[in-house]
KEBA-972439 format. One record per residue (C-alpha): residue in three letters; residue number from 1; chain; x, y, z. Coordinates in steps of 0.1 Angstrom, whole numbers, always signed. Example, Ala and Ser with C-alpha at 12.3 -4.5 7.8 and 13.67 -1.06 7.14 Angstrom:
BEGIN
NODE  code  pos  unit  x  y  z
NODE  ALA  1  A  +123  -45  +78
NODE  SER  2  A  +137  -11  +71
! end
This chain:
BEGIN
NODE  code  pos  unit  x  y  z
NODE  MET  1  A  -2  +4  +1
NODE  SER  2  A  +10  +34  -9
NODE  ASP  3  A  +23  +63  +16
NODE  ALA  4  A  -14  +81  -7
NODE  GLU  5  A  -34  +52  +9
NODE  LYS  6  A  -24  +51  +48
NODE  GLN  7  A  -28  +86  +45
NODE  SER  8  A  -63  +80  +30
NODE  ALA  9  A  -75  +56  +50
NODE  SER  10  A  -63  +70  +86
NODE  HIS  11  A  -84  +104  +71
NODE  ASP  12  A  -118  +85  +66
NODE  SER  13  A  -135  +86  +98
NODE  HIS  14  A  -127  +122  +98
NODE  ASP  15  A  -140  +124  +61
NODE  GLU  16  A  -172  +107  +76
NODE  ASN  17  A  -175  +136  +101
NODE  ARG  18  A  -173  +161  +74
NODE  VAL  19  A  -196  +153  +49
NODE  GLY  20  A  -223  +142  +74
NODE  SER  21  A  -245  +111  +68
NODE  PHE  22  A  -247  +92  +42
NODE  ASP  23  A  -272  +74  +21
NODE  GLY  24  A  -265  +35  +24
NODE  LEU  25  A  -237  +33  +51
NODE  PRO  26  A  -237  +7  +65
NODE  PRO  27  A  -226  -1  +104
NODE  ASP  28  A  -188  +5  +114
NODE  PRO  29  A  -184  -30  +122
NODE  ASP  30  A  -149  -16  +138
NODE  ALA  31  A  -168  +16  +155
NODE  HIS  32  A  -150  -1  +193
NODE  LEU  33  A  -117  +0  +176
NODE  SER  34  A  -89  +27  +179
NODE  GLN  35  A  -83  +41  +149
NODE  GLU  36  A  -50  +27  +147
NODE  GLU  37  A  -62  -3  +145
NODE  LYS  38  A  -89  +5  +122
NODE  ASP  39  A  -59  +15  +97
NODE  LYS  40  A  -45  -23  +102
NODE  ILE  41  A  -76  -38  +95
NODE  ASP  42  A  -80  -13  +63
NODE  ARG  43  A  -42  -22  +50
NODE  LYS  44  A  -47  -61  +53
NODE  LEU  45  A  -81  -52  +34
NODE  VAL  46  A  -65  -36  +7
NODE  TRP  47  A  -39  -64  +2
NODE  LYS  48  A  -62  -91  +4
NODE  LEU  49  A  -83  -76  -26
NODE  ASP  50  A  -48  -71  -45
NODE  TRP  51  A  -38  -107  -41
NODE  ILE  52  A  -73  -125  -48
NODE  LEU  53  A  -83  -97  -79
NODE  ILE  54  A  -53  -84  -91
NODE  PRO  55  A  -31  -112  -106
NODE  TRP  56  A  -60  -135  -127
NODE  LEU  57  A  -73  -106  -144
NODE  CYS  58  A  -35  -94  -151
NODE  ILE  59  A  -33  -128  -168
NODE  LEU  60  A  -68  -125  -188
NODE  TYR  61  A  -54  -94  -202
NODE  LEU  62  A  -23  -105  -212
NODE  LEU  63  A  -35  -136  -228
NODE  ALA  64  A  -65  -112  -246
NODE  PHE  65  A  -32  -87  -259
NODE  LEU  66  A  -17  -112  -267
NODE  ASP  67  A  -47  -125  -292
NODE  ARG  68  A  -54  -97  -307
NODE  THR  69  A  -21  -87  -315
NODE  ASN  70  A  +1  -119  -325
NODE  ILE  71  A  -6  -117  -363
NODE  GLY  72  A  +19  -91  -361
NODE  ASN  73  A  +38  -123  -350
NODE  ALA  74  A  +21  -138  -378
NODE  ARG  75  A  +33  -114  -405
NODE  VAL  76  A  +63  -121  -398
NODE  ALA  77  A  +58  -154  -409
NODE  ASN  78  A  +46  -158  -442
NODE  LEU  79  A  +10  -160  -430
NODE  PRO  80  A  +2  -134  -461
NODE  GLN  81  A  +23  -154  -485
NODE  ASP  82  A  +9  -190  -473
NODE  LEU  83  A  -28  -170  -478
NODE  HIS  84  A  -23  -153  -509
NODE  LEU  85  A  -31  -119  -494
NODE  LYS  86  A  -27  -93  -517
NODE  LEU  87  A  -1  -67  -494
NODE  PRO  88  A  -6  -45  -480
NODE  GLU  89  A  -42  -40  -489
NODE  GLN  90  A  -58  -74  -478
NODE  TYR  91  A  -36  -77  -447
NODE  ASN  92  A  -47  -48  -434
NODE  GLU  93  A  -83  -57  -443
NODE  THR  94  A  -79  -80  -414
NODE  LEU  95  A  -68  -62  -391
NODE  THR  96  A  -96  -34  -395
NODE  ILE  97  A  -124  -56  -393
NODE  PHE  98  A  -112  -68  -353
NODE  PHE  99  A  -119  -31  -348
NODE  ILE  100  A  -153  -31  -362
NODE  SER  101  A  -167  -55  -346
NODE  TYR  102  A  -148  -50  -312
NODE  SER  103  A  -156  -6  -312
NODE  LEU  104  A  -194  -19  -321
NODE  PHE  105  A  -199  -39  -293
NODE  GLU  106  A  -178  -30  -268
NODE  PRO  107  A  -199  +8  -253
NODE  LEU  108  A  -229  -29  -240
NODE  THR  109  A  -206  -43  -224
NODE  ASN  110  A  -204  -29  -190
NODE  VAL  111  A  -241  -31  -190
NODE  LEU  112  A  -239  -67  -197
NODE  LEU  113  A  -209  -76  -166
NODE  LYS  114  A  -232  -51  -142
NODE  ARG  115  A  -266  -71  -152
NODE  LEU  116  A  -249  -110  -162
NODE  ARG  117  A  -222  -106  -132
NODE  PRO  118  A  -187  -107  -136
NODE  SER  119  A  -183  -141  -126
NODE  VAL  120  A  -203  -153  -156
NODE  PHE  121  A  -199  -129  -182
NODE  ILE  122  A  -161  -129  -184
NODE  PRO  123  A  -151  -167  -184
NODE  ILE  124  A  -184  -166  -215
NODE  ILE  125  A  -166  -145  -236
NODE  MET  126  A  -132  -162  -229
NODE  VAL  127  A  -141  -193  -240
NODE  LEU  128  A  -155  -177  -272
NODE  TRP  129  A  -125  -156  -280
NODE  GLY  130  A  -99  -182  -270
NODE  ALA  131  A  -122  -204  -297
NODE  SER  132  A  -117  -179  -327
NODE  MET  133  A  -82  -180  -319
NODE  THR  134  A  -81  -214  -323
NODE  GLY  135  A  -100  -212  -354
NODE  MET  136  A  -74  -185  -370
NODE  GLY  137  A  -49  -214  -373
NODE  PHE  138  A  -72  -237  -394
NODE  VAL  139  A  -79  -209  -421
NODE  TYR  140  A  -69  -215  -456
NODE  ASN  141  A  -78  -176  -479
NODE  TYR  142  A  -85  -143  -465
NODE  SER  143  A  -124  -148  -464
NODE  GLY  144  A  -118  -177  -433
NODE  LEU  145  A  -92  -157  -416
NODE  MET  146  A  -118  -121  -423
NODE  ALA  147  A  -146  -142  -403
NODE  ALA  148  A  -126  -153  -374
NODE  ARG  149  A  -111  -118  -368
NODE  TRP  150  A  -146  -104  -364
NODE  PHE  151  A  -158  -131  -341
NODE  LEU  152  A  -122  -123  -320
NODE  GLY  153  A  -132  -90  -317
NODE  LEU  154  A  -171  -94  -308
NODE  ALA  155  A  -160  -117  -281
NODE  GLU  156  A  -128  -97  -273
NODE  ALA  157  A  -148  -63  -268
NODE  GLY  158  A  -160  -69  -228
NODE  LEU  159  A  -129  -78  -211
NODE  PHE  160  A  -108  -45  -209
NODE  PRO  161  A  -137  -20  -200
NODE  GLY  162  A  -151  -45  -180
NODE  VAL  163  A  -121  -47  -162
NODE  ASN  164  A  -114  -14  -158
NODE  TYR  165  A  -149  -11  -144
NODE  TYR  166  A  -148  -38  -125
NODE  LEU  167  A  -117  -29  -102
NODE  SER  168  A  -131  +10  -101
NODE  CYS  169  A  -159  -5  -79
NODE  TRP  170  A  -137  -19  -54
NODE  TYR  171  A  -112  +6  -52
NODE  LYS  172  A  -109  +42  -39
NODE  ARG  173  A  -99  +73  -65
NODE  SER  174  A  -64  +70  -45
NODE  GLU  175  A  -59  +32  -49
NODE  PHE  176  A  -71  +30  -84
NODE  GLY  177  A  -49  +43  -108
NODE  VAL  178  A  -16  +22  -95
NODE  ARG  179  A  -45  -11  -95
NODE  ALA  180  A  -56  +3  -134
NODE  ALA  181  A  -14  +2  -148
NODE  ILE  182  A  -5  -32  -133
NODE  PHE  183  A  -36  -47  -151
NODE  PHE  184  A  -24  -31  -182
NODE  SER  185  A  +10  -35  -183
NODE  ALA  186  A  +3  -71  -188
NODE  ALA  187  A  -5  -57  -224
NODE  ALA  188  A  +34  -49  -225
NODE  VAL  189  A  +41  -80  -207
NODE  SER  190  A  +19  -96  -239
NODE  GLY  191  A  +45  -76  -264
NODE  SER  192  A  +73  -91  -249
NODE  PHE  193  A  +61  -127  -241
NODE  GLY  194  A  +45  -126  -276
NODE  GLY  195  A  +75  -118  -294
NODE  LEU  196  A  +98  -148  -270
NODE  LEU  197  A  +64  -174  -277
NODE  ALA  198  A  +61  -167  -311
NODE  ALA  199  A  +100  -171  -323
NODE  ALA  200  A  +94  -203  -300
NODE  ILE  201  A  +62  -214  -318
NODE  GLU  202  A  +78  -209  -351
NODE  LEU  203  A  +97  -238  -347
NODE  MET  204  A  +67  -258  -349
NODE  ASP  205  A  +65  -252  -382
NODE  GLY  206  A  +56  -285  -408
NODE  ILE  207  A  +37  -304  -371
NODE  GLY  208  A  +6  -318  -385
NODE  GLY  209  A  +9  -300  -418
NODE  ARG  210  A  +3  -272  -403
NODE  PRO  211  A  +26  -237  -407
NODE  GLY  212  A  +43  -215  -378
NODE  TRP  213  A  +21  -187  -379
NODE  ALA  214  A  -8  -213  -380
NODE  TRP  215  A  +5  -227  -346
NODE  ILE  216  A  +7  -195  -335
NODE  PHE  217  A  -29  -189  -334
NODE  ILE  218  A  -37  -225  -324
NODE  LEU  219  A  -15  -227  -290
NODE  GLU  220  A  -24  -191  -280
NODE  GLY  221  A  -61  -196  -291
NODE  LEU  222  A  -62  -235  -269
NODE  LEU  223  A  -44  -217  -237
NODE  THR  224  A  -71  -185  -234
NODE  VAL  225  A  -97  -210  -236
NODE  VAL  226  A  -87  -233  -207
NODE  PHE  227  A  -81  -201  -185
NODE  GLY  228  A  -121  -191  -195
NODE  PHE  229  A  -130  -221  -181
NODE  ALA  230  A  -107  -216  -147
NODE  SER  231  A  -121  -183  -146
NODE  PHE  232  A  -159  -196  -137
NODE  TRP  233  A  -144  -204  -108
NODE  MET  234  A  -112  -177  -105
NODE  VAL  235  A  -136  -141  -113
NODE  HIS  236  A  -155  -131  -85
NODE  ASP  237  A  -183  -106  -87
NODE  PHE  238  A  -190  -69  -72
NODE  PRO  239  A  -182  -62  -40
NODE  ASP  240  A  -223  -69  -28
NODE  GLN  241  A  -222  -105  -39
NODE  ALA  242  A  -184  -116  -37
NODE  ARG  243  A  -182  -151  -21
NODE  PHE  244  A  -147  -143  -6
NODE  LEU  245  A  -152  -122  +14
NODE  SER  246  A  -172  -119  +51
NODE  GLU  247  A  -201  -103  +56
NODE  ALA  248  A  -178  -75  +79
NODE  ASP  249  A  -157  -66  +53
NODE  ARG  250  A  -180  -60  +28
NODE  ALA  251  A  -193  -36  +50
NODE  ARG  252  A  -160  -25  +50
NODE  VAL  253  A  -155  -22  +19
NODE  VAL  254  A  -183  -7  +9
NODE  ARG  255  A  -177  +19  +41
NODE  ARG  256  A  -146  +31  +20
NODE  LEU  257  A  -160  +31  -8
NODE  LYS  258  A  -188  +55  +1
NODE  LEU  259  A  -166  +76  +23
NODE  ASP  260  A  -147  +83  -6
NODE  GLN  261  A  -173  +106  -23
NODE  GLN  262  A  -182  +73  -44
NODE  SER  263  A  -214  +47  -50
NODE  SER  264  A  -197  +24  -62
NODE  ALA  265  A  -205  -7  -45
NODE  GLU  266  A  -246  -2  -47
NODE  HIS  267  A  -268  -29  -61
NODE  GLU  268  A  -283  -2  -85
NODE  GLU  269  A  -312  -14  -113
NODE  TRP  270  A  -303  +0  -150
NODE  LYS  271  A  -319  +32  -161
NODE  MET  272  A  -320  +50  -197
NODE  SER  273  A  -313  +81  -175
NODE  TYR  274  A  -277  +68  -164
NODE  LEU  275  A  -266  +67  -206
NODE  ILE  276  A  -282  +100  -209
NODE  ALA  277  A  -267  +115  -183
NODE  GLY  278  A  -230  +102  -197
NODE  LEU  279  A  -237  +114  -229
NODE  LYS  280  A  -244  +151  -214
NODE  ASP  281  A  -207  +144  -198
NODE  TRP  282  A  -187  +169  -216
NODE  LYS  283  A  -159  +149  -194
NODE  MET  284  A  -165  +123  -215
NODE  TRP  285  A  -161  +140  -253
NODE  LEU  286  A  -127  +147  -240
NODE  GLY  287  A  -115  +116  -227
NODE  MET  288  A  -125  +103  -264
NODE  VAL  289  A  -105  +129  -277
NODE  ILE  290  A  -76  +119  -250
NODE  TYR  291  A  -83  +84  -254
NODE  MET  292  A  -78  +80  -295
NODE  GLY  293  A  -44  +102  -290
NODE  CYS  294  A  -29  +70  -272
NODE  ASP  295  A  -49  +39  -287
NODE  MET  296  A  -43  +42  -319
NODE  PRO  297  A  -9  +45  -315
NODE  LEU  298  A  -7  +14  -292
NODE  TYR  299  A  -26  -4  -317
NODE  ALA  300  A  -4  +5  -349
NODE  PHE  301  A  +26  +5  -323
NODE  SER  302  A  +15  -37  -317
NODE  LEU  303  A  +6  -45  -348
NODE  PHE  304  A  +34  -37  -366
NODE  LEU  305  A  +62  -36  -347
NODE  PRO  306  A  +81  -68  -356
NODE  SER  307  A  +76  -54  -393
NODE  ILE  308  A  +92  -20  -383
NODE  ILE  309  A  +120  -39  -367
NODE  GLN  310  A  +121  -68  -399
NODE  GLU  311  A  +128  -35  -421
NODE  LEU  312  A  +158  -17  -401
NODE  GLY  313  A  +178  -32  -421
NODE  TRP  314  A  +202  -51  -403
NODE  SER  315  A  +191  -83  -425
NODE  THR  316  A  +176  -99  -388
NODE  SER  317  A  +162  -138  -391
NODE  THR  318  A  +125  -141  -387
NODE  VAL  319  A  +136  -153  -353
NODE  ARG  320  A  +158  -126  -346
NODE  SER  321  A  +129  -101  -355
NODE  GLN  322  A  +101  -113  -331
NODE  LEU  323  A  +134  -112  -299
NODE  LEU  324  A  +137  -82  -306
NODE  SER  325  A  +105  -65  -303
NODE  VAL  326  A  +109  -78  -265
NODE  PRO  327  A  +128  -49  -254
NODE  PRO  328  A  +106  -17  -262
NODE  TYR  329  A  +78  -36  -244
NODE  ALA  330  A  +94  -51  -207
NODE  ALA  331  A  +106  -12  -209
NODE  ALA  332  A  +66  +1  -213
NODE  ALA  333  A  +58  -25  -184
NODE  VAL  334  A  +83  -5  -164
NODE  LEU  335  A  +72  +24  -167
NODE  THR  336  A  +34  +18  -170
NODE  VAL  337  A  +33  +12  -138
NODE  ILE  338  A  +57  +34  -122
NODE  ILE  339  A  +31  +65  -138
NODE  GLY  340  A  +5  +43  -120
NODE  PHE  341  A  +23  +50  -85
NODE  VAL  342  A  +32  +87  -92
NODE  ALA  343  A  -3  +92  -104
NODE  ASP  344  A  -22  +80  -75
NODE  ARG  345  A  +6  +96  -48
NODE  THR  346  A  +1  +129  -70
NODE  ARG  347  A  -32  +129  -85
NODE  GLN  348  A  -15  +150  -113
NODE  ARG  349  A  -30  +129  -138
NODE  GLY  350  A  -29  +157  -166
NODE  LEU  351  A  +2  +164  -158
NODE  CYS  352  A  +16  +122  -157
NODE  ASN  353  A  -1  +122  -193
NODE  ILE  354  A  +16  +155  -206
NODE  THR  355  A  +47  +146  -203
NODE  VAL  356  A  +51  +106  -208
NODE  SER  357  A  +35  +123  -243
NODE  LEU  358  A  +58  +140  -248
NODE  ILE  359  A  +88  +112  -249
NODE  GLY  360  A  +69  +86  -276
NODE  VAL  361  A  +62  +115  -301
NODE  ALA  362  A  +101  +123  -297
NODE  GLY  363  A  +102  +85  -304
NODE  PHE  364  A  +79  +86  -332
NODE  SER  365  A  +102  +116  -343
NODE  MET  366  A  +134  +100  -345
NODE  LEU  367  A  +118  +69  -365
NODE  LEU  368  A  +104  +96  -389
NODE  GLY  369  A  +138  +112  -391
NODE  SER  370  A  +166  +89  -387
NODE  THR  371  A  +175  +61  -415
NODE  ASP  372  A  +202  +48  -389
NODE  PRO  373  A  +189  +21  -376
NODE  ARG  374  A  +202  +24  -339
NODE  VAL  375  A  +189  +55  -336
NODE  LYS  376  A  +152  +42  -351
NODE  TYR  377  A  +153  +10  -326
NODE  ALA  378  A  +162  +32  -299
NODE  GLY  379  A  +127  +52  -312
NODE  THR  380  A  +115  +23  -305
NODE  PHE  381  A  +116  +20  -271
NODE  LEU  382  A  +103  +60  -267
NODE  GLY  383  A  +73  +57  -288
NODE  ALA  384  A  +67  +24  -266
NODE  LEU  385  A  +72  +40  -232
NODE  GLY  386  A  +56  +71  -245
NODE  ILE  387  A  +25  +49  -251
NODE  TYR  388  A  +11  +21  -229
NODE  PRO  389  A  +16  +46  -193
NODE  CYS  390  A  -11  +70  -207
NODE  ILE  391  A  -36  +40  -216
NODE  SER  392  A  -41  +29  -183
NODE  ASN  393  A  -38  +64  -165
NODE  THR  394  A  -61  +80  -185
NODE  ILE  395  A  -90  +54  -181
NODE  SER  396  A  -77  +56  -142
NODE  TRP  397  A  -84  +95  -147
NODE  MET  398  A  -120  +91  -163
NODE  ALA  399  A  -129  +66  -139
NODE  ASN  400  A  -118  +88  -108
NODE  ASN  401  A  -142  +115  -121
NODE  ILE  402  A  -169  +97  -127
NODE  GLU  403  A  -191  +89  -100
NODE  GLY  404  A  -225  +65  -101
NODE  VAL  405  A  -219  +29  -110
NODE  TYR  406  A  -243  +30  -143
NODE  LYS  407  A  -228  +60  -152
NODE  ARG  408  A  -191  +55  -152
NODE  GLY  409  A  -199  +22  -172
NODE  VAL  410  A  -213  +43  -193
NODE  VAL  411  A  -184  +64  -197
NODE  LEU  412  A  -158  +39  -198
NODE  GLY  413  A  -176  +21  -223
NODE  PHE  414  A  -175  +48  -250
NODE  VAL  415  A  -146  +61  -246
NODE  ILE  416  A  -122  +21  -246
NODE  GLY  417  A  -150  +23  -277
NODE  TRP  418  A  -137  +54  -296
NODE  GLY  419  A  -105  +45  -289
NODE  ASN  420  A  -108  +13  -304
NODE  LEU  421  A  -126  +23  -335
NODE  ASN  422  A  -94  +46  -338
NODE  GLY  423  A  -74  +9  -341
NODE  ILE  424  A  -96  +13  -381
NODE  VAL  425  A  -67  +41  -385
NODE  SER  426  A  -39  +22  -372
NODE  SER  427  A  -45  -9  -394
NODE  ASN  428  A  -39  +17  -427
NODE  ILE  429  A  -9  +39  -421
NODE  TYR  430  A  +21  +17  -422
NODE  PHE  431  A  +18  +4  -455
NODE  ASN  432  A  +51  +20  -472
NODE  PRO  433  A  +85  +1  -464
NODE  PRO  434  A  +111  +0  -452
NODE  ARG  435  A  +107  +39  -437
NODE  TYR  436  A  +69  +42  -432
NODE  LEU  437  A  +70  +79  -430
NODE  GLU  438  A  +31  +83  -434
NODE  GLY  439  A  +24  +55  -407
NODE  HIS  440  A  +51  +70  -381
NODE  GLY  441  A  +39  +111  -391
NODE  VAL  442  A  -2  +96  -384
NODE  MET  443  A  +17  +84  -349
NODE  VAL  444  A  +36  +115  -344
NODE  ALA  445  A  -1  +137  -354
NODE  TYR  446  A  -25  +115  -330
NODE  MET  447  A  +0  +119  -304
NODE  THR  448  A  +3  +155  -303
NODE  LEU  449  A  -34  +170  -308
NODE  PHE  450  A  -50  +149  -290
NODE  LEU  451  A  -32  +130  -264
NODE  PHE  452  A  -12  +155  -256
NODE  GLY  453  A  -37  +184  -263
NODE  GLY  454  A  -65  +167  -252
NODE  SER  455  A  -49  +161  -219
NODE  LEU  456  A  -37  +197  -216
NODE  LEU  457  A  -75  +210  -219
NODE  MET  458  A  -87  +185  -196
NODE  THR  459  A  -62  +192  -166
NODE  THR  460  A  -70  +227  -171
NODE  LEU  461  A  -107  +230  -170
NODE  LEU  462  A  -109  +207  -143
NODE  ARG  463  A  -87  +225  -123
NODE  ILE  464  A  -114  +261  -133
NODE  GLU  465  A  -141  +235  -122
NODE  ASN  466  A  -122  +226  -84
NODE  SER  467  A  -114  +264  -78
NODE  LYS  468  A  -153  +269  -87
NODE  ARG  469  A  -165  +244  -61
NODE  ARG  470  A  -142  +255  -33
NODE  GLN  471  A  -152  +291  -38
NODE  GLY  472  A  -193  +278  -33
NODE  LYS  473  A  -202  +283  -71
NODE  ARG  474  A  -221  +252  -71
NODE  ASP  475  A  -234  +249  -38
NODE  TYR  476  A  -267  +261  -52
NODE  ARG  477  A  -273  +223  -66
NODE  ILE  478  A  -278  +211  -31
NODE  GLU  479  A  -300  +239  -21
NODE  GLY  480  A  -334  +222  -7
NODE  LYS  481  A  -324  +185  -14
NODE  SER  482  A  -324  +155  +7
NODE  ALA  483  A  -292  +133  +15
NODE  LYS  484  A  -308  +107  -17
NODE  GLU  485  A  -312  +132  -38
NODE  ILE  486  A  -275  +147  -32
NODE  GLU  487  A  -260  +113  -35
NODE  ALA  488  A  -278  +110  -65
NODE  LEU  489  A  -260  +141  -86
NODE  GLY  490  A  -226  +113  -84
NODE  ASP  491  A  -197  +139  -97
NODE  GLY  492  A  -217  +168  -101
NODE  LYS  493  A  -218  +174  -58
NODE  PRO  494  A  -199  +202  -48
NODE  ASP  495  A  -176  +184  -25
NODE  PHE  496  A  -165  +164  -52
NODE  PHE  497  A  -133  +175  -63
NODE  TYR  498  A  -116  +159  -94
NODE  THR  499  A  -86  +144  -100
NODE  VAL  500  A  -67  +167  -123
! end
């Protein structure tokens, strides 16, 4: 637990006195204990949540990102040649169709997650996308690959927004960022792991009459199916239904969220007003702009890094290209977790996005302007460092600043869905080897205009709004309202201060 979390825990009782009565706040099971004893129990509870929830979710996302991006490894293992794909058009179309089905289904998934329960919804979609991935190993032409990629996107759509929404319903705002960062670092680890795994699996070329790229799809798909079935027992439900918690611990989780100005632990019923509230919130639309500024580069980098390395001019073998893709991902995984800690501790998520995005712009500028393989390879490191931390930080930023169970689910669904729809762009910008000038240029533009510019605008507007709330200019919103009506205002409450 970070110092910020310890400090937050020690102030819970003071927050309760300051805020007054909370609608639906359960009785304190530790009321008879001293503050020091309460803090010790709180730290123990958070550690329990961390060890039970986070590791398994990281494994699931590692598998998801591995399955959606391993086509980049398959490309350098002769997939286009064996399926007689027209390059780059038909290969890029197989990338594009994934993002179309993924983005169309994604905004609905958080509502389904809430209604079906995580322990049912997440395992089902895992088994489905694992089956789709396995099927990709048995395709013989362009049409078969397109169909498999469509269903892969459809099934995978629910995991990333669902898990981020799910975690935001367990942790306080000052705790969520580093957990989301650790969860998302699995994507960077999957890049490293994917390169190593692809290099090893490729050696199976010819076994069973299947080429090496087919075995990449088959084995990784079967692995996902196995973990999908195991998830029926390993994925837990929301705090008010979680079986691994005692009644006292359930009360503690709900209380700590309520005292953090969250209603995320409550059991709500879906209403159309939650969708309308999300659509009317300017933070959702600006969040979509920021997220597209890092998500499009994320997919372009993940899908084309093996090809970019292969074109550096080092006369690398296919296996060496796979292996050289490992170090940039490993560096990105480390920085992602570091930024998660820093952003949680300082609550300066906007400044973290702004600073990190400039690293990425520098990296892709090196790829754009240099012909030296060493400089370009160094640029891939800076590119990865500038992309990966901003994904989890942006999602944490949005989750911190949207209150209400279903409203947050809707907003995260739209933000992440729009970001993934920009994967269509990422699939079609790297088409002119060996320098890929158009691709690198679009990456610089996205990260400068949308990620850097959007983050700068968001943090400025949030600081202005917080200033108005501190000055009492939003107090009129609660005049004449009951405690329940005030609670329903969510992040519109005058005492709700945004994370900037």
